C-alpha positions as CSV (number, residue, x, y, z in Angstrom):
1,M,129.4,30.6,-153.1
2,T,132.5,32.7,-152.5
3,S,134.1,30.0,-150.5
4,G,133.1,27.4,-153.2
5,V,134.8,29.5,-155.9
6,G,137.9,29.8,-153.8
7,A,137.9,26.0,-153.3
8,L,137.6,25.5,-157.1
9,W,140.5,27.9,-157.7
10,S,142.7,26.1,-155.3
11,H,141.9,22.8,-157.1
12,R,142.3,24.3,-160.6
13,N,145.1,21.8,-161.3
14,S,142.7,18.9,-160.6
15,L,140.3,20.5,-163.1
16,R,143.0,20.7,-165.7
17,I,143.9,17.1,-165.2
18,L,140.3,16.0,-165.5
19,V,139.8,17.9,-168.7
20,K,142.9,16.5,-170.3
21,R,141.9,13.0,-169.2
22,D,138.4,13.4,-170.7
23,L,139.8,14.7,-174.0
24,A,142.3,11.8,-174.2
25,V,139.7,9.2,-173.4
26,K,137.2,10.6,-175.8
27,Y,139.6,10.4,-178.8
28,Q,142.0,7.6,-177.8
29,Q,140.7,5.1,-180.2
30,S,139.8,7.5,-183.0
31,L,142.0,7.7,-186.1
32,L,141.1,11.4,-186.7
33,G,141.2,12.4,-183.1
34,Y,140.4,16.0,-182.4
35,L,139.5,16.5,-186.1
36,W,136.1,15.1,-185.3
37,S,135.3,18.2,-183.3
38,L,135.7,20.1,-186.6
39,I,134.3,17.5,-189.0
40,E,130.9,17.2,-187.3
41,P,129.9,20.9,-187.3
42,L,131.3,21.4,-190.8
43,G,129.2,18.4,-192.0
44,M,126.1,19.8,-190.3
45,G,126.8,23.2,-191.9
46,A,127.0,21.7,-195.3
47,I,123.7,19.9,-194.9
48,Y,121.8,23.0,-193.6
49,F,123.4,25.1,-196.3
50,F,122.0,22.8,-199.0
51,V,118.5,23.0,-197.5
52,F,118.3,26.6,-196.6
53,G,121.0,28.2,-198.8
54,V,120.2,26.3,-202.0
55,L,116.7,24.8,-201.9
56,Y,115.1,27.7,-200.0
57,S,117.7,30.4,-200.8
58,G,115.1,33.0,-201.7
59,D,113.2,32.9,-198.4
60,T,116.5,32.6,-196.4
61,S,118.3,35.6,-198.0
62,R,115.3,37.9,-197.5
63,H,115.8,37.9,-193.7
64,L,119.6,37.5,-193.4
65,G,120.6,41.2,-193.9
66,Q,124.3,41.6,-194.0
67,A,124.8,37.8,-193.9
68,A,122.9,37.1,-197.1
69,A,126.1,37.1,-199.2
70,S,128.0,34.8,-196.7
71,Y,125.4,32.4,-195.4
72,P,127.9,29.5,-194.9
73,L,129.9,31.7,-192.5
74,Y,126.7,32.5,-190.6
75,L,125.8,28.8,-190.4
76,I,129.2,27.6,-189.3
77,T,129.5,30.3,-186.6
78,G,126.2,29.3,-185.1
79,I,126.8,25.5,-185.4
80,F,130.3,25.7,-183.8
81,A,128.8,27.5,-180.8
82,W,125.9,25.1,-180.7
83,M,128.2,22.0,-180.6
84,W,129.7,23.5,-177.5
85,T,126.2,23.9,-175.9
86,S,124.7,20.5,-176.9
87,S,127.8,18.3,-176.1
88,A,128.4,20.2,-172.9
89,L,124.9,19.7,-171.6
90,S,124.8,16.1,-172.7
91,E,128.0,15.2,-171.0
92,A,127.6,17.4,-168.0
93,T,124.2,15.7,-167.2
94,N,126.0,12.4,-166.4
95,A,129.2,13.9,-165.1
96,L,128.5,12.6,-161.6
97,T,126.8,9.3,-162.4
98,G,129.6,8.4,-164.8
99,Q,132.4,9.2,-162.4
100,A,131.1,7.9,-159.1
101,R,134.3,6.1,-158.2
102,L,136.4,9.2,-158.7
103,I,133.9,11.4,-156.9
104,T,133.9,9.2,-153.8
105,T,137.7,8.9,-153.6
106,M,139.1,12.2,-154.8
107,N,139.3,15.0,-152.2
108,V,138.2,17.9,-154.5
109,P,135.1,20.0,-154.7
110,R,132.5,18.0,-156.5
111,Q,131.6,21.0,-158.8
112,V,134.9,20.2,-160.5
113,F,133.3,17.2,-162.4
114,P,130.5,19.0,-164.2
115,I,132.5,22.1,-164.7
116,G,135.3,20.0,-166.2
117,R,132.9,18.7,-168.9
118,I,131.9,22.3,-169.8
119,T,135.6,23.2,-170.0
120,G,136.5,20.2,-172.1
121,R,133.8,21.0,-174.7
122,F,134.9,24.7,-174.7
123,A,138.4,23.5,-175.7
124,E,136.9,21.8,-178.7
125,Y,135.0,24.9,-179.6
126,A,138.2,27.0,-179.3
127,A,139.9,24.5,-181.6
128,G,137.4,25.5,-184.3
129,L,138.0,29.2,-184.1
130,P,140.9,29.2,-186.6
131,I,138.5,27.5,-189.1
132,L,136.0,30.3,-188.5
133,A,138.7,32.9,-188.9
134,A,139.9,31.3,-192.2
135,I,136.4,31.2,-193.7
136,A,135.8,34.8,-192.5
137,A,139.1,35.9,-194.1
138,V,137.9,34.5,-197.5
139,Y,134.7,36.5,-197.3
140,A,136.5,39.6,-196.1
141,A,138.9,39.4,-199.0
142,Q,135.8,39.3,-201.3
143,G,134.3,42.3,-199.6
144,K,131.3,40.4,-198.4
145,I,131.9,41.0,-194.7
146,H,133.6,43.9,-192.9
147,P,134.7,42.7,-189.4
148,G,135.8,45.5,-187.0
149,W,134.6,46.4,-183.6
150,S,132.0,43.6,-183.8
151,L,134.8,41.1,-183.1
152,L,134.5,42.2,-179.5
153,A,131.2,40.3,-179.4
154,L,133.2,37.0,-179.3
155,P,134.6,37.2,-175.7
156,L,131.2,38.5,-174.4
157,A,129.4,35.6,-176.1
158,V,131.8,33.1,-174.7
159,V,131.6,34.5,-171.2
160,V,127.8,34.6,-171.1
161,Q,127.4,31.2,-172.7
162,G,130.0,29.7,-170.2
163,V,128.1,31.2,-167.2
164,L,124.8,29.7,-168.5
165,L,126.3,26.3,-169.2
166,V,128.1,26.0,-165.8
167,G,124.8,26.8,-164.0
168,L,122.9,24.3,-166.1
169,A,125.6,21.7,-165.6
170,L,125.6,22.0,-161.9
171,L,121.8,21.7,-161.7
172,L,121.4,18.9,-164.2
173,S,124.3,16.7,-163.0
174,A,123.1,16.7,-159.4
175,A,119.4,16.2,-160.3
176,N,120.3,13.3,-162.7
177,V,121.8,11.3,-159.8
178,L,118.5,11.4,-158.0
179,M,116.3,11.2,-161.0
180,R,117.9,9.2,-163.9
181,D,115.1,10.3,-166.3
182,I,116.8,13.7,-166.5
183,E,119.5,12.3,-168.9
184,R,116.8,10.9,-171.3
185,F,114.7,14.1,-171.0
186,M,117.6,16.3,-171.9
187,R,118.0,14.6,-175.3
188,L,114.6,15.9,-176.2
189,V,115.3,19.3,-174.7
190,I,118.5,19.7,-176.6
191,R,116.9,18.9,-179.9
192,L,114.1,21.4,-179.2
193,L,116.6,24.1,-178.2
194,F,118.4,23.8,-181.5
195,Y,115.3,24.8,-183.4
196,A,114.1,27.3,-180.7
197,T,117.4,29.3,-181.1
198,P,118.5,31.5,-184.0
199,I,121.3,29.2,-185.1
200,I,120.5,28.4,-188.7
201,Y,118.0,31.1,-189.3
202,P,118.0,34.8,-188.3
203,L,116.0,36.2,-185.3
204,S,114.2,38.6,-187.7
205,L,112.4,35.7,-189.2
206,V,110.7,35.0,-185.9
207,R,110.1,38.7,-185.1
208,E,108.4,39.2,-188.5
209,S,106.4,36.0,-188.4
210,A,102.7,35.8,-187.8
211,A,103.2,34.1,-184.4
212,P,101.3,35.5,-181.4
213,G,103.0,38.2,-179.4
214,W,103.3,35.9,-176.3
215,V,105.0,33.2,-178.4
216,K,107.6,35.8,-179.5
217,L,108.1,37.0,-176.0
218,A,108.5,33.5,-174.7
219,Y,111.0,32.7,-177.5
220,E,113.2,35.7,-176.6
221,L,113.2,34.7,-172.9
222,N,115.5,31.8,-173.9
223,P,118.9,33.2,-172.9
224,L,120.5,31.3,-175.8
225,V,118.7,33.6,-178.3
226,G,120.8,36.6,-177.2
227,I,123.9,34.5,-176.8
228,F,123.7,33.3,-180.4
229,Q,122.9,36.7,-181.7
230,L,126.2,37.8,-180.1
231,H,128.0,34.9,-181.9
232,H,126.5,36.0,-185.3
233,A,127.3,39.7,-184.5
234,I,131.1,38.8,-184.5
235,W,130.9,39.1,-188.3
236,Y,127.6,40.9,-188.8
237,P,127.0,44.0,-186.7
238,D,123.4,44.2,-187.7
239,Q,122.8,40.9,-185.8
240,F,124.0,42.5,-182.5
241,P,121.2,42.0,-179.9
242,D,119.3,45.0,-178.7
243,A,119.7,46.2,-175.1
244,R,116.6,44.4,-173.9
245,L,117.6,41.0,-175.4
246,L,121.2,41.3,-174.2
247,A,120.1,42.3,-170.7
248,T,117.7,39.3,-170.7
249,S,120.4,36.8,-171.7
250,I,122.9,38.1,-169.2
251,T,120.5,38.4,-166.3
252,L,119.0,34.9,-166.9
253,S,122.4,33.3,-167.3
254,L,123.6,34.8,-164.0
255,L,120.4,33.6,-162.3
256,V,120.8,30.1,-163.7
257,L,124.4,30.0,-162.4
258,L,123.3,31.1,-158.9
259,A,120.4,28.6,-158.9
260,G,122.6,25.8,-160.2
261,W,125.3,26.5,-157.6
262,W,122.7,26.6,-154.8
263,A,120.9,23.5,-155.9
264,F,124.2,21.6,-156.2
265,R,125.2,22.5,-152.7
266,R,121.8,21.6,-151.3
267,L,121.6,18.2,-153.1
268,E,125.3,17.3,-152.5
269,P,124.7,15.2,-149.4
270,A,121.9,13.2,-151.1
271,V,124.0,12.8,-154.2
272,L,126.9,11.4,-152.3
273,K,124.7,9.0,-150.5
274,E,123.2,7.8,-153.7
275,L,126.6,7.4,-155.4
């Protein structure tokens, strides 16, 4: 793995070029261009705010804690981070099958292609951070949030989420070449993960529910749970994950990275033969 990381670093310019190309191709015939990476999560936030912040505001506010007075910020924070996750996993799954000609002709480590998809989607997430900061500034001026040391949760959330996504991208991209059903299966998994992660609702709602203990334990074994708690904790310190949840997310994310890297290297000869 050390030699593989060194090879990736030596080809970092190739990664940068691939990311720029993917972004340019994605928006080349779009009138609004990169604005779509902001419009879509903002539109989703508006829909979920109407459902949970207006229609079911009583039930929602009861579990939000410090976020009760600024639920739109809570929503947008989670949805922006989720768009990075969902689009990265969707596009990384077919990163090899969709670029077969480049993979078989370019002399670069093949990990560059799925990692490039993760990096490109992170660039879109980063483009939305000023929007988050502007919304947060409005609520801070009204005294509804009090950001401080909790802002340090942002880099930690990004790093842990990036580690998890890279591991999943390596594993899924290689497996999808050999089993094309993976791409279709991931559409269902991504939809399930959205509702199985505290993005539009607080974690306390699950912990205080009447679900069996084993269900709650299985729920918190999802590394995205701790990661999205970190994203929410940027503005709401009471959302910061406890030590057990944080350790679970970090440990599982690292294990997924190691497993993804190992699987990619083991499957690479078969993948190249199939391509």
